[in-house]
N, C-alpha and C positions, 0 to 999 in steps of 0.2 A: 504676522503673528496676530493671533485672535486673543483676545483678552475681555474678561468681565469682571464684576466685583458684586458681592452680595454682603449685606451687615445687618446686625441686629444690635439693640442695646439689651444687656441684661443686669437685673439688679442682684448680683452677687458678687463676692470678692474676686480680684484676679487670681487668687491662688484655688479658688473654688473651681474657676472655669479652665485654669491650666490643668488642674488634677484630671478632668474630664477630658480634656483635648488630648493628654499625653497617656490615657489608658486605653492603648491601642485595642487591647482585646475587648474593652468595653465600649468602643464605638457602635456595635450593632444595637445598643440600649437606647440610642437617640439617633442613629443614622440609619434611616430604613433602606439606604442605598447599599449598606453592607451587610452581608449575611454573616462573614466570621472574619476576623482580622487576627494576625499574629505578629508581635515584634520579634525580631530576630537580632538580640542584643539590648544595649541600652537604650533609653530615649535619648539619643545625641545625635549630632551630626556625623554622618557617614553610615549609621547603621540602616538596616534594611527591615521591610516588613511586607508580609504577604495579605493579601485581600481578597476574599471570595464574594462575587457580586450575587445578588437574589437571583439573577437569570439563569444562573449554573454555568456560566461561560467560563474561559480558563480563569485560573488563579493567577492575579496580578501580582507582581513583584516591583516594589519601589523601594526607593531610596529618601532617607530624611537628608536632604541636601545641605539645609542650615537650620539648627536648632538655637534659640536665643531662650533658654528657660523662663517662663513666667511673661515672654513677649511675643513670640512668634516662632512657627516653624514652617519649613518649607519642605514639601515632597514632592518627588520626580518620578513619574512613571513613562516608560519608554515602550513603545510597540509599534512594529511595522512602520518605522520611519517617523513615527509622530512622539512628539514629546508634550507630555502634559505636567504643569507646574502648578501645584497649588500651595499659596500662603495663607496660613492661618494666624491671624494676628489678634492680640487683646491689647487694647488702650483704655486705661483707666480715665474714668470721666471726673471732671471736677465736683458733680453733683452726686458722686456715688457710683457704684457699678461699673460697669465696662462697656466698650463697644468692641463686638467682634466682627471682623471682616475676614471674608475668605476671597482673595484674588486668585483668578484663574488664567493662566496663558498656555496657548496651545500652540506650537509649531509643526509644521510638515503637511504632507497631503489631506485634504479633508479637515482641516484644522478649525474651519468654521463650523461644520456638521458635529465634529466629535466634541469641541467645546462647548456648544449648545447642549449637547447630550449629558456631558459630564456634569455641567453646573446647573441643569434645569431643575433639580430638587435641592439646591442649596437653599432658597427661603424656608423651605419646610424642615432642612436639617437644622437650621439656625432656630428656627421657632422650638424645635425638639430639644435643642441644647439648651435653650433659654429656659423652657419649663423645667427640664432636669436640674440645671444649676440654681434655679431660684427656689425650687422645692427641697432641695438638698439642706444639709447641715453646712455652715460655712467651712470653708478648708483653713487649715492651721497654717 
């Protein structure tokens, strides 16, 4: 199994950051690696979502494998014998704000190449999430 992590500290409430992460249709606002996304059901364990990448490739179908509201969610995408798991975690910091961590795990043929490709833009994605979360009004 191949894995990596990326993280950033965000000066915003956990609720504000969770609000952005749980708004699947809003992901393209801060994730340049997503052209469109649509949640098929509630933002809860077992629900599915579809994602279109900017390169116009096939529509990706993923599952919310584990959702712990306000804390983390893990999505799983499987294709051609490869399984990609990404956990998006929020950890409140004692000095205020939160640390957001993306942990990516990939299993299957070509896991290292696929994992590196999937996660290559995560530092930029997290920086954009940070900008949006810090600019917006605090979540209730």
